[in-house]
N, C-alpha and C positions, 0 to 999 in steps of 0.2 A: 563560570565555565566558559571556555572559548567555544566549545562545540555546542551547537544549538540542538534542542530536543523537542520532539513533537509526539503526538499520539493521535490515532484515529478516534473520532467521536461516534462512530457508527453505533456500537452497542450501548454506549452511555446514553445516546440520544433516544434509543428505543424506550428507555425508562423515564427520562426527564425532558425530552425534546431537544432540538438543535440549540436553541438559545441558551438554555441552562447548561447544556453540555459544554459549549464554548466557554461560558463563564467559569465553570468548575475547572476546566483545563488551565485557564489563565490563573485562577486563584491558587491552584496547586503549585504553579511555578513554571509551567511549560512555556517555551518560546513560540510555539505554533500548534496548529491542529491540522489533521488530515480529514477532509470531508469525503464521505463515501456515498455514491449514488445507488448502492445495492438496495437500500430500503425504499426506493421510489417505485418499485414494481414487485409483483408476485411472479415467480417463475415456476413453470410446470416442467419437470425434467423428462416426463414421459412424452409430452406433446411438443416440447421445445418452444413453448409459447410464453411470452412475457406479457403480463397484464398490468398496465400502469395503475397505480393506486390513486383513486379519485381524490383522496384527501391530502395527497402530498403536494406541496407548492411547486415542485419540479414539473408537475403535470398540468399546471394551470397557466392561463395566458400571461399572467404577471410574474412568471418564474424569475425573470431577470431582476425584478424589484426585490424578490425574496432573497436572491443570492447577494445583492447589494446590502440588504439588511443584515444577513449573517456576517458578511465581511465587516460591516460597521461595528457589530457587537464585538468581534475580535479586536478591531482597532481601538475601540473604546476601553477595552480591558488590557490593552498593551500586547496583544499577540496577533499573528498573521496566519493565513492559511498557506502552508508551504507546499502541499500536494493534495491531490484528490485520487479517488479510485473510481474509474469508470465502470459501467455495468458489465456483467459477464453472465453466462458464457457466450463468447462471440460466435460460437457455432450456430446460434439462434439468429435468424434474420430479424426477429423483433428486437433483440438486444443490439444487433449491429446498427439498427435504425436509430438507436439512442446515443450512439457514440459521439457524433458531432455536437449534439446538444450538450452532452457532458463536458466536452472540450470548451464550448462557449461558456458554460457556467463556471468551469475551472478558471477561466480568464477573469470573469466577473469577481470571483472570490479572491483573486490575486495570486492563485497558485502558480508556481513555476513549472509544474509538471502534473500529468495525470497518468496513472498506471492503467494500461489496457492489456489484459491478458492475451497471450497468443491462443489460437485454437489448439487445444491439447493434442489433437491427433493429426495435425498437419506439419509438413516439413517447413524448414526455414524459408524456402523459396515460396511455398504456398502462403505462409503467413505474411510474407513480404508484400503480397498483393494487397492485403488489407491495410498495412501500414503505408504503402505508397498512396493509397486512396485517401487516407486521413491526413497525411503530413502537410499538404498544401493548406488545408483548413487550420491545422494546428499552428503552422507558421504565421498565418494571418492573425491568430489570436495570441501569438508569442507564448505558447504552452508546449513544452516538450512532452513527448510520449515515451513512457517507460514500459518496456516489456518485462516479464517476470518469469522466473523458473517455476514450472508447474509439476503436477503429479497425477497419475491415474491410480486406480485400485483394481487389483486382480488377485483372486484366490487368497483373500485375507491379508494382503500385503501391499503397501504403496509400491508403485512401479513407474517406469519412465513415461515422460510426456514431453511436450515441447519445452525447450530450454532447461530441462531437468539435468542434463549433463553439462559440464563446463564447455565442452567443445560445441554442443548444439546451441547453447546460450550465446556463445561468442559468434557463431555462424548466423544466428537470427539478426544480430545487430550489424555484422559486417556485410551481409548480403544486401542490406538496405543502404548502408554507408552514408548516413545522413546525421549531422550533429543533433538533430531534433529527435532521433530515436536513441534512447539510452537504456541502461540496465537498472532495474530495481531488484536487488537480491533479497529474496524472502529467506531469512535465516532458518526458520522452522522447516520449510519445505526441503531445504538442502540437507538438513540434519536427520531426516527420516531414513532409516537404514535401507529401505527398499530402493532408495535413489542411488546407492553405491557410489556416493561422492561425499563431499562435505562443503560447508559454507566457506571454509578456508580455501579449498581447491578452486571453487567457483570464483571467489573474489580475486585470487591471484591470477587466474586465467583471464578474467575480464579486464583487470587493471583499471585504466582511466574511464572505461565504459560505465563503471559503477558510479552512479550519481544519486541513488536513492536506496532506501532500505525499508524492509518490513521486519521488525525485530520482535521475536516472541520465543517462548520455550515450549518443549514437549518431552515426551518419554522416549524419544528416538524411534518411535513406531508410527504414532498417530499425529495428525495435524491439529494439535490441541489449542494453539494460540494462547498459551499460558504466560503469566508474568515472568520476564527474565529472572533467572536465579532461583526459580521455585521448582524446577524439574531437572532434566538430565543434560541439557545442552551446555557445553563448556564455552563460555563467552570470551575468556581471555585470549585464546589463540585466534578467535574471529576478530576481535578488536585489534590484535597485533597485525593481522593480515590487512585490515583496513588502514592501519597506520602505514604499513609498508607500501601501499599503493597511493598514499597521500590523499585519502578520501576527504572530500571537502563539504559533503552534504550534511543534511540533518540526520540525527539518530531518531527515527520514527518508529514508535511501537505500533503493532497491529495485534492487540490483545482483545479477546472477546470473553474468555472464560472468567467466571466469577463476577461479570458485569451485567449479565442479562437480567432485565426486569428490576434493577435496583431503584429504590426510591431516592428522593433528593439527598437525605442524610447518608444513606448507605452508599449512594453513588459517589459522593464527594470523598468519603473515606477510601473508597477503592481507587479513585483517581489519584489520591495522594500516594497510594501504594505504587501505582504506575509511575508517578513522578520519581519516587525514590529509586526505582529500578533503572529508569532512563538516566537519572542523574549519576548513578553508580557507573553505568556504561560510558557516559560522556567523560566523567572524571578519569576513568581507566584509560580512555583514549588520549585525553589531554596530557596525562602524566606519564604515559608509556614512552620509554626510550628504545630506539631501535638502532 
């Protein structure tokens, strides 16, 4: 395959640890892995406080050595870390205080970019203040920041949030106007019916700004993070739209369903399922004529 494929290891690692998760992803055939910092803290949505997990290496003094270790495991197994996912929600001061450290760790891992969610309830101009604050540090570490299309929940239905509409997503990037702020299109978020848009519309509106993806499936209502081709999202038009904008990034899965708490043997079988879906998407992209 010409197109490279990756997957987040977040949920896999919850069952088998970071090291084994990276090994499994490599053994299954992926080109890269996406490292998530979500598991480094416990978040209380009522108090908006994030409590670092004492047992996570990210929160220890030798965190840099640990990130070098994870990078080496990938390299020893023939894969790289293509991107990371920084802590969220950024409306929390505790979480905001973790962002520069996650950028630093992304650089150590060798990632080209880290996804930093916008604040769901802020405008493009308001969110730009956060990105302007982080961009000099990101440039020092040669790590791009990717913003992502989000969603809120109201009256039993997904509803608009920062970057959820094509126009607002584009505005979030253009108001900053810096090549180190790019777009990560979350396919599942875009395809929830409450968003009143589609992944195709977002991709075509953003064009060259799209340099990263979160690929997963759902029932067109809930954010289920299911394996592509197992639910209701139609991927062929999405892949066609990516082809039309000459997308050059990785096809990165962000699947969590059916992976939580899996033991070693179960986890590897499920990682192979992930690989098959990512391979199918990449081959569809490589073979598509427009």
